[in-house]
C-alpha positions in Angstrom: 91.4 153.0 102.7 89.6 154.1 105.9 86.0 155.3 105.9 85.1 157.5 108.9 81.6 158.5 109.8 81.4 161.4 112.1 78.0 161.7 113.9 76.7 164.7 115.8 74.7 163.3 118.7 70.9 163.5 118.4 68.9 166.4 119.9 68.7 167.3 123.6 66.8 169.9 125.6 69.8 172.3 125.7 70.1 172.0 121.9 66.5 173.1 121.7 67.4 176.1 123.9 70.3 176.9 121.6 72.7 177.4 124.5 76.3 176.4 125.1 76.6 173.4 127.4 78.5 173.5 130.7 81.6 171.4 130.8 80.1 168.6 133.0 76.5 169.0 131.8 75.3 165.6 130.9 71.8 166.1 129.3 70.0 163.1 128.0 68.5 162.9 124.5 65.1 164.4 124.2 62.2 162.1 123.1 62.7 163.5 119.5 66.4 162.8 119.9 65.8 159.2 120.9 63.6 158.8 117.9 66.1 160.4 115.5 69.0 158.2 116.8 67.0 155.1 116.0 66.8 156.2 112.3 70.6 156.6 111.8 71.8 154.0 109.3 75.5 153.3 109.8 77.6 150.2 109.1 77.1 148.1 112.2 80.4 146.2 111.7 82.4 149.5 112.0 84.8 150.2 114.8 82.8 152.6 117.0 83.9 155.5 119.3 81.8 157.8 121.4 82.3 161.0 123.4 81.9 160.1 127.1 78.8 162.4 127.3 75.5 160.7 127.9 73.9 162.3 124.8 76.6 160.8 122.5 76.6 157.4 124.3 72.8 157.3 124.0 72.9 158.2 120.3 75.5 155.4 119.7 73.4 152.8 121.6 70.2 153.7 119.9 71.9 153.7 116.5 73.1 150.1 117.1 76.5 150.7 118.8 75.9 149.9 122.5 79.6 148.9 122.9 81.1 152.1 121.3 84.4 152.9 123.0 84.2 156.1 125.2 86.9 158.4 123.9 87.7 161.6 125.8 89.2 163.3 122.7 85.6 163.3 121.2 84.2 165.4 124.0 82.7 168.8 123.2 84.9 171.9 123.5 85.1 173.5 127.0 83.3 176.8 126.6 84.4 178.6 129.8 82.4 181.8 130.4 80.1 181.0 127.4 78.7 177.8 129.1 75.1 177.9 130.0 74.3 180.9 127.8 72.6 181.5 124.5 74.3 183.6 121.8 71.9 186.5 122.5 72.8 186.5 126.2 76.5 186.4 125.4 76.2 189.4 123.0 74.2 191.3 125.5 76.8 190.8 128.2 80.0 190.9 126.2 79.3 192.7 122.9 81.5 191.5 120.1 83.8 189.4 122.3 81.9 186.1 121.9 82.5 186.2 118.1 86.3 186.6 118.7 86.2 183.7 121.2 84.4 181.4 118.9 86.6 182.4 115.9 89.7 181.6 118.1 88.3 178.3 119.2 87.7 177.3 115.6 91.3 178.1 114.6 93.7 175.1 115.0 96.6 177.5 115.6 95.0 180.0 118.0 96.2 180.5 121.5 92.9 182.1 122.2 89.4 180.9 123.0 86.6 181.7 125.5 87.9 182.9 128.9 88.1 179.8 131.1 87.6 177.5 128.2 89.8 175.6 125.7 92.1 177.4 123.2 91.7 176.7 119.5 95.2 175.1 119.5 94.5 172.8 122.5 91.0 171.8 121.2 92.3 170.9 117.7 95.4 169.2 119.1 93.3 166.6 121.0 91.3 166.0 117.9 94.4 165.6 115.7 95.9 163.2 118.2 92.8 161.1 118.1 92.9 160.9 114.3 96.4 159.4 114.5 95.0 156.4 116.5 92.6 155.3 113.7 93.5 152.2 111.7 94.8 152.7 108.2 91.9 150.8 106.6 88.4 149.7 107.4 85.4 151.5 108.7 84.9 153.6 111.9 82.1 155.7 113.3 82.5 158.4 115.9 79.6 159.8 117.9 80.5 163.3 119.0 79.3 166.9 119.2 79.1 170.0 116.9 82.5 171.4 117.9 84.5 168.2 117.4 82.6 167.4 114.2 83.5 170.9 112.8 87.0 170.7 114.1 87.6 167.2 112.6 86.3 168.5 109.2 88.6 171.4 109.4 91.6 169.3 110.2 90.9 166.6 107.6 89.5 168.4 104.6 89.9 172.1 105.5 86.2 172.8 105.7 85.7 176.0 107.6 81.9 176.1 108.0 79.0 173.7 107.5 75.5 173.4 108.8 75.5 170.4 111.1 72.3 170.1 113.2 72.0 167.3 115.8 71.9 164.0 114.0 74.2 165.1 111.1 76.5 162.4 109.6 79.7 163.4 107.8 81.5 160.6 106.0 85.2 160.9 105.2 87.6 158.6 103.4 91.4 158.5 103.9 93.9 156.9 101.6 97.5 157.4 102.5 97.6 160.8 104.1 94.8 162.4 102.1 91.2 162.8 103.3 88.0 163.4 101.3 84.6 164.4 102.4 82.3 162.0 100.6 79.0 162.8 102.2 77.4 165.4 104.6 73.9 164.3 105.5 71.5 166.3 107.6 69.4 164.4 110.1 66.9 162.0 108.6 
């Protein structure tokens, strides 16, 4: 059996602003984020992966995983025209379109997504490909972002929505081809 802990990185300044990040934005953790990352209790013997983004790498290091393997598949979704904007700004500029874009991005079969960003199909395909690289047994931890955490939960257990603020840990178990969500912990 494989146990997989999915960790949304600890808070950053852009998280506090509640805006979508730019594709190459590499914001560090806020002081509160650094403090939160130090409180994460994860199995230190686990195989560890991290998004290449600084905020995920910092979370991993402060949680006790300085050697976590940078894994491009765990990067946040590319948001295209949504990047750099809050939801209120997007609605003011584009009306109902942002809701359609995010719904498409959340759909593993959708050819749509935000203009200039990833499609739902492409985003989920990279996450699904990463899942196939995991060992059949043992324990693994992946430091990632909100989008990949939600995408991986959808691909594994069919969960379509969950509150997952920065610092959330979702624990899954896989036996054979079946996945179970065993814990969804908000930040400490």
